[in-house]
Every structure is written in structure tokens, then in C-alpha cells.
Backbone of each chain as nested JSON, in Angstrom:
{
  "chains": [
    {"id": "A", "residues": [
      {"number": 1, "name": "UNK", "atoms": {"N": [-20.062, 22.923, 11.388], "CA": [-20.275, 22.774, 9.949], "C": [-19.38, 23.725, 9.163]}},
      {"number": 2, "name": "UNK", "atoms": {"N": [-19.343, 23.542, 7.878], "CA": [-18.477, 24.361, 7.046], "C": [-19.132, 25.694, 6.698]}},
      {"number": 3, "name": "UNK", "atoms": {"N": [-18.283, 26.646, 6.343], "CA": [-18.771, 27.947, 5.888], "C": [-19.154, 27.832, 4.422]}},
      {"number": 4, "name": "UNK", "atoms": {"N": [-20.353, 28.31, 4.089], "CA": [-20.77, 28.279, 2.685], "C": [-21.032, 29.687, 2.183]}},
      {"number": 5, "name": "UNK", "atoms": {"N": [-20.878, 29.834, 0.869], "CA": [-21.082, 31.13, 0.234], "C": [-22.513, 31.292, -0.262]}},
      {"number": 6, "name": "UNK", "atoms": {"N": [-22.707, 32.397, -1.0], "CA": [-24.062, 32.756, -1.416], "C": [-24.661, 31.799, -2.445]}},
      {"number": 7, "name": "UNK", "atoms": {"N": [-23.792, 31.03, -3.125], "CA": [-24.292, 30.056, -4.098], "C": [-24.248, 28.627, -3.564]}},
      {"number": 8, "name": "UNK", "atoms": {"N": [-24.04, 28.48, -2.254], "CA": [-23.977, 27.138, -1.673], "C": [-22.598, 26.504, -1.736]}},
      {"number": 9, "name": "UNK", "atoms": {"N": [-21.636, 27.227, -2.256], "CA": [-20.295, 26.657, -2.358], "C": [-19.635, 26.577, -0.977]}},
      {"number": 10, "name": "UNK", "atoms": {"N": [-18.759, 25.604, -0.809], "CA": [-18.001, 25.486, 0.43], "C": [-16.796, 26.412, 0.334]}},
      {"number": 11, "name": "UNK", "atoms": {"N": [-16.649, 27.281, 1.316], "CA": [-15.49, 28.184, 1.338], "C": [-14.371, 27.467, 2.087]}},
      {"number": 12, "name": "UNK", "atoms": {"N": [-13.349, 27.079, 1.374], "CA": [-12.258, 26.324, 1.992], "C": [-11.326, 27.268, 2.747]}},
      {"number": 13, "name": "UNK", "atoms": {"N": [-10.979, 28.373, 2.116], "CA": [-10.125, 29.343, 2.788], "C": [-10.156, 30.681, 2.065]}},
      {"number": 14, "name": "UNK", "atoms": {"N": [-9.675, 31.684, 2.752], "CA": [-9.52, 33.008, 2.151], "C": [-8.049, 33.207, 1.814]}},
      {"number": 15, "name": "UNK", "atoms": {"N": [-7.804, 33.725, 0.603], "CA": [-6.425, 34.015, 0.221], "C": [-6.097, 35.48, 0.509]}},
      {"number": 16, "name": "UNK", "atoms": {"N": [-7.162, 36.282, 0.579], "CA": [-7.02, 37.697, 0.889], "C": [-8.392, 38.168, 1.319]}},
      {"number": 17, "name": "UNK", "atoms": {"N": [-8.511, 39.46, 1.546], "CA": [-9.801, 40.038, 1.91], "C": [-10.897, 39.632, 0.923]}},
      {"number": 18, "name": "UNK", "atoms": {"N": [-10.57, 39.589, -0.347], "CA": [-11.589, 39.343, -1.367], "C": [-11.444, 38.028, -2.125]}},
      {"number": 19, "name": "UNK", "atoms": {"N": [-10.371, 37.327, -1.892], "CA": [-10.133, 36.113, -2.674], "C": [-10.406, 34.855, -1.863]}},
      {"number": 20, "name": "UNK", "atoms": {"N": [-11.125, 33.935, -2.481], "CA": [-11.504, 32.704, -1.778], "C": [-11.203, 31.479, -2.62]}},
      {"number": 21, "name": "UNK", "atoms": {"N": [-10.947, 30.396, -1.889], "CA": [-10.868, 29.089, -2.532], "C": [-12.132, 28.345, -2.121]}},
      {"number": 22, "name": "UNK", "atoms": {"N": [-12.847, 27.805, -3.109], "CA": [-14.117, 27.153, -2.815], "C": [-14.205, 25.783, -3.487]}},
      {"number": 23, "name": "UNK", "atoms": {"N": [-15.105, 24.961, -2.978], "CA": [-15.471, 23.726, -3.667], "C": [-16.978, 23.787, -3.853]}},
      {"number": 24, "name": "UNK", "atoms": {"N": [-17.422, 23.56, -5.08], "CA": [-18.853, 23.64, -5.347], "C": [-19.316, 22.492, -6.228]}},
      {"number": 25, "name": "UNK", "atoms": {"N": [-20.621, 22.332, -6.229], "CA": [-21.272, 21.307, -7.039], "C": [-22.14, 22.052, -8.043]}},
      {"number": 26, "name": "UNK", "atoms": {"N": [-21.956, 21.769, -9.319], "CA": [-22.732, 22.459, -10.337], "C": [-23.103, 21.449, -11.414]}},
      {"number": 27, "name": "UNK", "atoms": {"N": [-24.39, 21.318, -11.63], "CA": [-24.888, 20.332, -12.61], "C": [-24.223, 18.967, -12.39]}},
      {"number": 28, "name": "UNK", "atoms": {"N": [-24.163, 18.577, -11.147], "CA": [-23.671, 17.244, -10.825], "C": [-22.165, 17.074, -10.835]}},
      {"number": 29, "name": "UNK", "atoms": {"N": [-21.404, 18.144, -11.094], "CA": [-19.946, 18.025, -11.12], "C": [-19.309, 18.926, -10.065]}},
      {"number": 30, "name": "UNK", "atoms": {"N": [-18.181, 18.452, -9.587], "CA": [-17.445, 19.178, -8.551], "C": [-16.451, 20.142, -9.203]}},
      {"number": 31, "name": "UNK", "atoms": {"N": [-16.372, 21.34, -8.651], "CA": [-15.417, 22.336, -9.139], "C": [-14.658, 22.962, -7.98]}},
      {"number": 32, "name": "UNK", "atoms": {"N": [-13.366, 23.204, -8.204], "CA": [-12.551, 23.955, -7.248], "C": [-12.407, 25.365, -7.801]}},
      {"number": 33, "name": "UNK", "atoms": {"N": [-12.843, 26.337, -7.03], "CA": [-12.797, 27.722, -7.48], "C": [-11.734, 28.524, -6.762]}},
      {"number": 34, "name": "UNK", "atoms": {"N": [-11.049, 29.376, -7.523], "CA": [-10.1, 30.344, -6.948], "C": [-10.529, 31.656, -7.562]}},
      {"number": 35, "name": "UNK", "atoms": {"N": [-11.123, 32.525, -6.735], "CA": [-11.835, 33.661, -7.317], "C": [-11.869, 34.871, -6.403]}},
      {"number": 36, "name": "UNK", "atoms": {"N": [-11.988, 36.015, -7.033], "CA": [-12.158, 37.265, -6.313], "C": [-13.648, 37.549, -6.174]}},
      {"number": 37, "name": "UNK", "atoms": {"N": [-14.026, 38.096, -5.018], "CA": [-15.423, 38.395, -4.73], "C": [-15.577, 39.896, -4.458]}},
      {"number": 38, "name": "UNK", "atoms": {"N": [-16.811, 40.362, -4.549], "CA": [-17.091, 41.738, -4.178], "C": [-18.285, 41.741, -3.233]}},
      {"number": 39, "name": "UNK", "atoms": {"N": [-18.379, 42.829, -2.453], "CA": [-19.453, 42.893, -1.48], "C": [-20.633, 43.694, -2.017]}},
      {"number": 40, "name": "UNK", "atoms": {"N": [-21.818, 43.125, -1.856], "CA": [-23.04, 43.824, -2.266], "C": [-24.135, 43.488, -1.27]}},
      {"number": 41, "name": "UNK", "atoms": {"N": [-24.643, 44.542, -0.623], "CA": [-25.742, 44.357, 0.335], "C": [-25.451, 43.233, 1.323]}},
      {"number": 42, "name": "UNK", "atoms": {"N": [-24.236, 43.282, 1.869], "CA": [-23.884, 42.332, 2.918], "C": [-23.496, 40.947, 2.454]}},
      {"number": 43, "name": "UNK", "atoms": {"N": [-23.57, 40.697, 1.146], "CA": [-23.168, 39.391, 0.623], "C": [-21.853, 39.504, -0.138]}},
      {"number": 44, "name": "UNK", "atoms": {"N": [-21.095, 38.409, -0.158], "CA": [-19.892, 38.351, -0.985], "C": [-20.283, 37.6, -2.257]}},
      {"number": 45, "name": "UNK", "atoms": {"N": [-20.163, 38.284, -3.398], "CA": [-20.568, 37.69, -4.672], "C": [-19.361, 37.505, -5.588]}},
      {"number": 46, "name": "UNK", "atoms": {"N": [-19.376, 36.447, -6.404], "CA": [-18.213, 36.161, -7.25], "C": [-18.051, 37.158, -8.399]}},
      {"number": 47, "name": "UNK", "atoms": {"N": [-16.803, 37.458, -8.748], "CA": [-16.504, 38.272, -9.929], "C": [-15.974, 37.348, -11.021]}},
      {"number": 48, "name": "UNK", "atoms": {"N": [-15.689, 37.935, -12.187], "CA": [-15.131, 37.156, -13.293], "C": [-13.65, 36.881, -13.109]}},
      {"number": 49, "name": "UNK", "atoms": {"N": [-13.069, 37.545, -12.116], "CA": [-11.63, 37.385, -11.903], "C": [-11.379, 36.126, -11.097]}},
      {"number": 50, "name": "UNK", "atoms": {"N": [-11.167, 35.045, -11.835], "CA": [-10.948, 33.788, -11.149], "C": [-11.129, 32.653, -12.12]}},
      {"number": 51, "name": "UNK", "atoms": {"N": [-11.034, 31.451, -11.583], "CA": [-11.159, 30.275, -12.446], "C": [-11.762, 29.127, -11.651]}},
      {"number": 52, "name": "UNK", "atoms": {"N": [-12.574, 28.307, -12.318], "CA": [-13.159, 27.121, -11.697], "C": [-12.543, 25.897, -12.35]}},
      {"number": 53, "name": "UNK", "atoms": {"N": [-11.908, 25.089, -11.546], "CA": [-11.229, 23.907, -12.07], "C": [-12.103, 22.671, -11.92]}},
      {"number": 54, "name": "UNK", "atoms": {"N": [-12.161, 21.865, -12.996], "CA": [-12.808, 20.571, -12.889], "C": [-11.931, 19.679, -12.004]}},
      {"number": 55, "name": "UNK", "atoms": {"N": [-12.465, 18.527, -11.609], "CA": [-11.665, 17.641, -10.758], "C": [-10.398, 17.175, -11.478]}},
      {"number": 56, "name": "UNK", "atoms": {"N": [-10.495, 16.89, -12.773], "CA": [-9.3, 16.495, -13.537], "C": [-8.248, 17.604, -13.543]}},
      {"number": 57, "name": "UNK", "atoms": {"N": [-8.707, 18.828, -13.725], "CA": [-7.778, 19.963, -13.74], "C": [-7.198, 20.179, -12.349]}},
      {"number": 58, "name": "UNK", "atoms": {"N": [-8.018, 19.975, -11.341], "CA": [-7.546, 20.093, -9.959], "C": [-6.434, 19.069, -9.678]}},
      {"number": 59, "name": "UNK", "atoms": {"N": [-6.617, 17.849, -10.144], "CA": [-5.595, 16.82, -9.931], "C": [-4.27, 17.221, -10.575]}},
      {"number": 60, "name": "UNK", "atoms": {"N": [-4.343, 17.723, -11.794], "CA": [-3.121, 18.165, -12.468], "C": [-2.473, 19.306, -11.702]}},
      {"number": 61, "name": "UNK", "atoms": {"N": [-3.288, 20.213, -11.235], "CA": [-2.771, 21.342, -10.49], "C": [-2.086, 20.883, -9.212]}},
      {"number": 62, "name": "UNK", "atoms": {"N": [-2.736, 19.973, -8.502], "CA": [-2.184, 19.426, -7.261], "C": [-0.81, 18.79, -7.515]}},
      {"number": 63, "name": "UNK", "atoms": {"N": [-0.688, 18.076, -8.629], "CA": [0.582, 17.435, -8.958], "C": [1.674, 18.458, -9.269]}},
      {"number": 64, "name": "UNK", "atoms": {"N": [1.268, 19.647, -9.695], "CA": [2.24, 20.688, -10.057], "C": [2.729, 21.485, -8.85]}},
      {"number": 65, "name": "UNK", "atoms": {"N": [2.079, 21.295, -7.696], "CA": [2.423, 22.117, -6.52], "C": [3.908, 22.053, -6.133]}},
      {"number": 66, "name": "UNK", "atoms": {"N": [4.541, 20.87, -6.075], "CA": [5.968, 20.844, -5.735], "C": [6.837, 21.584, -6.751]}},
      {"number": 67, "name": "UNK", "atoms": {"N": [6.475, 21.488, -8.038], "CA": [7.243, 22.201, -9.067], "C": [7.114, 23.711, -8.907]}},
      {"number": 68, "name": "UNK", "atoms": {"N": [5.9, 24.154, -8.621], "CA": [5.68, 25.591, -8.413], "C": [6.528, 26.067, -7.249]}},
      {"number": 69, "name": "UNK", "atoms": {"N": [6.492, 25.288, -6.176], "CA": [7.25, 25.666, -4.987], "C": [8.752, 25.724, -5.275]}},
      {"number": 70, "name": "UNK", "atoms": {"N": [9.264, 24.767, -6.039], "CA": [10.683, 24.77, -6.409], "C": [11.053, 26.03, -7.175]}},
      {"number": 71, "name": "UNK", "atoms": {"N": [10.213, 26.381, -8.139], "CA": [10.499, 27.553, -8.982], "C": [10.506, 28.82, -8.136]}},
      {"number": 72, "name": "UNK", "atoms": {"N": [9.539, 28.929, -7.239], "CA": [9.48, 30.113, -6.375], "C": [10.731, 30.194, -5.506]}},
      {"number": 73, "name": "UNK", "atoms": {"N": [11.139, 29.063, -4.964], "CA": [12.302, 29.062, -4.072], "C": [13.588, 29.392, -4.824]}},
      {"number": 74, "name": "UNK", "atoms": {"N": [13.652, 28.98, -6.09], "CA": [14.838, 29.287, -6.888], "C": [14.841, 30.757, -7.302]}},
      {"number": 75, "name": "UNK", "atoms": {"N": [13.783, 31.474, -6.941], "CA": [13.65, 32.895, -7.284], "C": [13.818, 33.098, -8.779]}},
      {"number": 76, "name": "UNK", "atoms": {"N": [13.193, 32.201, -9.529], "CA": [13.196, 32.272, -10.994], "C": [14.613, 32.364, -11.556]}}
    ]},
    {"id": "B", "residues": [
      {"number": 1, "name": "UNK", "atoms": {"N": [15.996, 23.511, -20.639], "CA": [15.451, 24.697, -19.975], "C": [13.931, 24.615, -19.864]}},
      {"number": 2, "name": "UNK", "atoms": {"N": [13.348, 25.554, -19.163], "CA": [11.906, 25.52, -18.971], "C": [11.17, 26.12, -20.163]}},
      {"number": 3, "name": "UNK", "atoms": {"N": [9.916, 25.764, -20.279], "CA": [9.06, 26.341, -21.314], "C": [8.575, 27.69, -20.817]}},
      {"number": 4, "name": "UNK", "atoms": {"N": [8.703, 28.711, -21.679], "CA": [8.208, 30.023, -21.281], "C": [7.13, 30.5, -22.252]}},
      {"number": 5, "name": "UNK", "atoms": {"N": [6.263, 31.361, -21.722], "CA": [5.169, 31.889, -22.53], "C": [5.546, 33.203, -23.193]}},
      {"number": 6, "name": "UNK", "atoms": {"N": [4.543, 33.812, -23.816], "CA": [4.783, 35.013, -24.626], "C": [5.193, 36.224, -23.796]}},
      {"number": 7, "name": "UNK", "atoms": {"N": [4.909, 36.191, -22.489], "CA": [5.299, 37.3, -21.617], "C": [6.511, 36.961, -20.757]}},
      {"number": 8, "name": "UNK", "atoms": {"N": [7.188, 35.867, -21.1], "CA": [8.36, 35.468, -20.316], "C": [8.028, 34.653, -19.09]}},
      {"number": 9, "name": "UNK", "atoms": {"N": [6.771, 34.339, -18.9], "CA": [6.396, 33.552, -17.723], "C": [6.826, 32.086, -17.9]}},
      {"number": 10, "name": "UNK", "atoms": {"N": [7.096, 31.438, -16.779], "CA": [7.434, 30.018, -16.816], "C": [6.129, 29.236, -16.824]}},
      {"number": 11, "name": "UNK", "atoms": {"N": [5.987, 28.347, -17.803], "CA": [4.796, 27.505, -17.858], "C": [5.085, 26.249, -17.055]}},
      {"number": 12, "name": "UNK", "atoms": {"N": [4.426, 26.124, -15.934], "CA": [4.689, 24.981, -15.066], "C": [3.967, 23.74, -15.585]}},
      {"number": 13, "name": "UNK", "atoms": {"N": [2.714, 23.902, -15.95], "CA": [1.978, 22.771, -16.506], "C": [0.725, 23.252, -17.208]}},
      {"number": 14, "name": "UNK", "atoms": {"N": [0.138, 22.351, -17.976], "CA": [-1.144, 22.619, -18.629], "C": [-2.233, 21.871, -17.869]}},
      {"number": 15, "name": "UNK", "atoms": {"N": [-3.32, 22.57, -17.608], "CA": [-4.448, 21.916, -16.946], "C": [-5.444, 21.392, -17.981]}},
      {"number": 16, "name": "UNK", "atoms": {"N": [-5.384, 22.006, -19.152], "CA": [-6.248, 21.601, -20.257], "C": [-5.613, 22.171, -21.508]}},
      {"number": 17, "name": "UNK", "atoms": {"N": [-6.289, 22.014, -22.632], "CA": [-5.823, 22.57, -23.893], "C": [-5.495, 24.064, -23.763]}},
      {"number": 18, "name": "UNK", "atoms": {"N": [-6.291, 24.797, -23.029], "CA": [-6.143, 26.245, -22.947], "C": [-5.733, 26.78, -21.581]}},
      {"number": 19, "name": "UNK", "atoms": {"N": [-5.71, 25.929, -20.593], "CA": [-5.435, 26.425, -19.241], "C": [-4.025, 26.078, -18.795]}},
      {"number": 20, "name": "UNK", "atoms": {"N": [-3.356, 27.074, -18.239], "CA": [-1.981, 26.888, -17.818], "C": [-1.753, 27.384, -16.405]}},
      {"number": 21, "name": "UNK", "atoms": {"N": [-0.777, 26.739, -15.761], "CA": [-0.28, 27.232, -14.486], "C": [1.101, 27.823, -14.777]}},
      {"number": 22, "name": "UNK", "atoms": {"N": [1.315, 29.043, -14.343], "CA": [2.575, 29.727, -14.653], "C": [3.179, 30.366, -13.415]}},
      {"number": 23, "name": "UNK", "atoms": {"N": [4.468, 30.639, -13.488], "CA": [5.117, 31.468, -12.481], "C": [5.768, 32.616, -13.241]}},
      {"number": 24, "name": "UNK", "atoms": {"N": [5.506, 33.837, -12.795], "CA": [6.054, 34.989, -13.494], "C": [6.608, 36.008, -12.519]}},
      {"number": 25, "name": "UNK", "atoms": {"N": [7.4, 36.907, -13.091], "CA": [8.004, 37.996, -12.336], "C": [7.426, 39.266, -12.927]}},
      {"number": 26, "name": "UNK", "atoms": {"N": [6.84, 40.108, -12.079], "CA": [6.239, 41.334, -12.571], "C": [6.545, 42.443, -11.589]}},
      {"number": 27, "name": "UNK", "atoms": {"N": [7.22, 43.474, -12.065], "CA": [7.617, 44.584, -11.197], "C": [8.301, 44.067, -9.928]}},
      {"number": 28, "name": "UNK", "atoms": {"N": [9.18, 43.121, -10.129], "CA": [9.984, 42.619, -9.027], "C": [9.305, 41.64, -8.1]}},
      {"number": 29, "name": "UNK", "atoms": {"N": [8.052, 41.279, -8.368], "CA": [7.356, 40.32, -7.501], "C": [6.98, 39.06, -8.276]}},
      {"number": 30, "name": "UNK", "atoms": {"N": [6.954, 37.973, -7.528], "CA": [6.635, 36.675, -8.113], "C": [5.133, 36.436, -8.038]}},
      {"number": 31, "name": "UNK", "atoms": {"N": [4.566, 35.901, -9.107], "CA": [3.147, 35.562, -9.135], "C": [2.944, 34.152, -9.682]}},
      {"number": 32, "name": "UNK", "atoms": {"N": [1.983, 33.448, -9.085], "CA": [1.56, 32.15, -9.613], "C": [0.254, 32.382, -10.354]}},
      {"number": 33, "name": "UNK", "atoms": {"N": [0.235, 32.041, -11.616], "CA": [-0.951, 32.264, -12.434], "C": [-1.664, 30.971, -12.767]}},
      {"number": 34, "name": "UNK", "atoms": {"N": [-2.99, 31.03, -12.715], "CA": [-3.826, 29.905, -13.165], "C": [-4.815, 30.556, -14.119]}},
      {"number": 35, "name": "UNK", "atoms": {"N": [-4.646, 30.309, -15.416], "CA": [-5.355, 31.137, -16.39], "C": [-5.662, 30.411, -17.681]}},
      {"number": 36, "name": "UNK", "atoms": {"N": [-6.702, 30.891, -18.342], "CA": [-7.067, 30.39, -19.654], "C": [-6.398, 31.274, -20.718]}},
      {"number": 37, "name": "UNK", "atoms": {"N": [-5.956, 30.641, -21.793], "CA": [-5.27, 31.331, -22.876], "C": [-6.038, 31.149, -24.18]}},
      {"number": 38, "name": "UNK", "atoms": {"N": [-5.75, 32.02, -25.141], "CA": [-6.323, 31.85, -26.471], "C": [-5.203, 31.954, -27.491]}},
      {"number": 39, "name": "UNK", "atoms": {"N": [-5.449, 31.381, -28.665], "CA": [-4.417, 31.367, -29.695], "C": [-4.616, 32.517, -30.679]}},
      {"number": 40, "name": "UNK", "atoms": {"N": [-3.535, 33.231, -30.931], "CA": [-3.574, 34.315, -31.921], "C": [-2.249, 34.323, -32.661]}},
      {"number": 41, "name": "UNK", "atoms": {"N": [-2.347, 34.124, -33.96], "CA": [-1.145, 34.156, -34.824], "C": [-0.018, 33.287, -34.253]}},
      {"number": 42, "name": "UNK", "atoms": {"N": [-0.399, 32.079, -33.886], "CA": [0.604, 31.128, -33.435], "C": [1.074, 31.286, -31.99]}},
      {"number": 43, "name": "UNK", "atoms": {"N": [0.595, 32.308, -31.324], "CA": [0.974, 32.5, -29.916], "C": [-0.198, 32.181, -29.006]}},
      {"number": 44, "name": "UNK", "atoms": {"N": [0.13, 31.758, -27.766], "CA": [-0.915, 31.572, -26.757], "C": [-0.873, 32.818, -25.865]}},
      {"number": 45, "name": "UNK", "atoms": {"N": [-1.988, 33.532, -25.839], "CA": [-2.049, 34.784, -25.075], "C": [-3.042, 34.659, -23.924]}},
      {"number": 46, "name": "UNK", "atoms": {"N": [-2.773, 35.34, -22.806], "CA": [-3.649, 35.198, -21.638], "C": [-5.0, 35.889, -21.815]}},
      {"number": 47, "name": "UNK", "atoms": {"N": [-6.037, 35.297, -21.23], "CA": [-7.354, 35.917, -21.18], "C": [-7.598, 36.435, -19.765]}},
      {"number": 48, "name": "UNK", "atoms": {"N": [-8.742, 37.087, -19.575], "CA": [-9.103, 37.575, -18.247], "C": [-9.604, 36.469, -17.332]}},
      {"number": 49, "name": "UNK", "atoms": {"N": [-9.834, 35.302, -17.923], "CA": [-10.375, 34.197, -17.139], "C": [-9.228, 33.514, -16.409]}},
      {"number": 50, "name": "UNK", "atoms": {"N": [-9.008, 33.967, -15.181], "CA": [-7.918, 33.386, -14.428], "C": [-7.575, 34.295, -13.269]}},
      {"number": 51, "name": "UNK", "atoms": {"N": [-6.539, 33.907, -12.554], "CA": [-6.146, 34.693, -11.392], "C": [-4.644, 34.573, -11.189]}},
      {"number": 52, "name": "UNK", "atoms": {"N": [-4.029, 35.655, -10.73], "CA": [-2.598, 35.66, -10.415], "C": [-2.45, 35.795, -8.912]}},
      {"number": 53, "name": "UNK", "atoms": {"N": [-1.809, 34.835, -8.308], "CA": [-1.648, 34.835, -6.856], "C": [-0.283, 35.382, -6.468]}},
      {"number": 54, "name": "UNK", "atoms": {"N": [-0.277, 36.263, -5.466], "CA": [0.995, 36.701, -4.892], "C": [1.594, 35.508, -4.139]}},
      {"number": 55, "name": "UNK", "atoms": {"N": [2.841, 35.635, -3.737], "CA": [3.472, 34.528, -3.015], "C": [2.736, 34.242, -1.702]}},
      {"number": 56, "name": "UNK", "atoms": {"N": [2.295, 35.279, -0.996], "CA": [1.533, 35.069, 0.246], "C": [0.235, 34.304, -0.017]}},
      {"number": 57, "name": "UNK", "atoms": {"N": [-0.446, 34.67, -1.088], "CA": [-1.692, 33.988, -1.429], "C": [-1.408, 32.554, -1.859]}},
      {"number": 58, "name": "UNK", "atoms": {"N": [-0.306, 32.383, -2.575], "CA": [0.095, 31.04, -2.996], "C": [0.345, 30.158, -1.776]}},
      {"number": 59, "name": "UNK", "atoms": {"N": [1.013, 30.679, -0.766], "CA": [1.293, 29.907, 0.452], "C": [-0.008, 29.472, 1.127]}},
      {"number": 60, "name": "UNK", "atoms": {"N": [-0.954, 30.391, 1.226], "CA": [-2.249, 30.046, 1.829], "C": [-2.955, 28.973, 1.005]}},
      {"number": 61, "name": "UNK", "atoms": {"N": [-2.875, 29.126, -0.302], "CA": [-3.515, 28.156, -1.177], "C": [-2.895, 26.78, -1.005]}},
      {"number": 62, "name": "UNK", "atoms": {"N": [-1.573, 26.742, -0.959], "CA": [-0.846, 25.484, -0.776], "C": [-1.265, 24.794, 0.523]}},
      {"number": 63, "name": "UNK", "atoms": {"N": [-1.436, 25.58, 1.57], "CA": [-1.852, 25.016, 2.86], "C": [-3.262, 24.446, 2.801]}},
      {"number": 64, "name": "UNK", "atoms": {"N": [-4.075, 24.966, 1.903], "CA": [-5.464, 24.516, 1.79], "C": [-5.619, 23.248, 0.954]}},
      {"number": 65, "name": "UNK", "atoms": {"N": [-4.554, 22.84, 0.267], "CA": [-4.652, 21.691, -0.653], "C": [-5.179, 20.415, 0.024]}},
      {"number": 66, "name": "UNK", "atoms": {"N": [-4.69, 20.025, 1.198], "CA": [-5.234, 18.817, 1.828], "C": [-6.722, 18.943, 2.165]}},
      {"number": 67, "name": "UNK", "atoms": {"N": [-7.15, 20.13, 2.591], "CA": [-8.571, 20.334, 2.901], "C": [-9.431, 20.213, 1.649]}},
      {"number": 68, "name": "UNK", "atoms": {"N": [-8.95, 20.797, 0.556], "CA": [-9.686, 20.702, -0.71], "C": [-9.826, 19.236, -1.108]}},
      {"number": 69, "name": "UNK", "atoms": {"N": [-8.734, 18.508, -0.995], "CA": [-8.75, 17.104, -1.369], "C": [-9.727, 16.315, -0.489]}},
      {"number": 70, "name": "UNK", "atoms": {"N": [-9.746, 16.59, 0.796], "CA": [-10.685, 15.91, 1.699], "C": [-12.133, 16.155, 1.291]}},
      {"number": 71, "name": "UNK", "atoms": {"N": [-12.436, 17.427, 0.987], "CA": [-13.802, 17.77, 0.615], "C": [-14.213, 17.058, -0.671]}},
      {"number": 72, "name": "UNK", "atoms": {"N": [-13.329, 17.038, -1.64], "CA": [-13.639, 16.373, -2.904], "C": [-13.88, 14.887, -2.662]}},
      {"number": 73, "name": "UNK", "atoms": {"N": [-13.044, 14.273, -1.84], "CA": [-13.183, 12.837, -1.589], "C": [-14.472, 12.511, -0.844]}},
      {"number": 74, "name": "UNK", "atoms": {"N": [-14.885, 13.431, 0.016], "CA": [-16.129, 13.207, 0.744], "C": [-17.348, 13.422, -0.152]}},
      {"number": 75, "name": "UNK", "atoms": {"N": [-17.07, 13.816, -1.392], "CA": [-18.14, 14.079, -2.373], "C": [-19.15, 15.069, -1.803]}},
      {"number": 76, "name": "UNK", "atoms": {"N": [-18.616, 16.083, -1.128], "CA": [-19.443, 17.158, -0.579], "C": [-20.561, 16.608, 0.316]}}
    ]}
  ]
}
């Protein structure tokens, strides 16, 4: 089964020790989260440093991935 | 040429009226930003609601894109 966080979100991957990419369900809608977490009493809890994307925003972001990669490779 | 923001960052795309994906150079390092902005005196300025990914974090995130898409399609 998948790894879930303290709020029931699916942890898709870790970007760093404290940063996670998640998919969650909130009030009937799906959100993709990219967020920093902190540890408290053995749990990893979300901080304000991050953003939750709606599915529409996620689609736009996904479409931008090749452009982002091009810009990075061109070294700005 | 590309659209740039108030801090010289490259605006790759808009996710919503206030949310942008950017690529920036800061102290010699490249960052991918996903952030909410607010309007002040005709400029769009960044808020704390967002995250800046290092290139290593960006690579991990990019690799996770197919998994995120699978999870969304499976409707959790």
C-alpha cells in the first residue's frame, strides 16, 4: 500500500529531508501538495511553506514541465 | 523574449490569476518557484505561500510526475 501522512494524504515522494509531494482529498476535491514539513512528537506535520494545487492548476503545471526543463538546461 | 517578474525571475506560466511558476537565479543557483503573488502598485510581488525548489529537488519532482498523474486518475 501507499505511504500516507498524518492528514491521510498520499506521500508521492520526498524532495528533501523535510519536503514532500503529496496527493490529498479535501472537501471532495483532489489537491497536489508540494510542502515543507516539521517533526513534532514523532509525526511529520505540514508548514505554511508550500502550495496545494487544484487539479486544473496541476494540469497547467504538468504542461509547463518541458519548458522549465529547457530553461534550466539553457542555464538562464 | 521571455516574461520576467519584479525580481528578474523568468515567468514560465500562470497556474491561476495569482499563481505562477518561475525559474530564477539566486546567489548563483537556479530555483524553480511555484508561488502565489499579490498586486501592489501595478506590480505582482511574491507571497510566502509557495515553495522554491533547488535543481535537485526539481529533478525529483519531475520524476514523480507520472506517479502523481496515476494517483489522480485512480481518483485516490
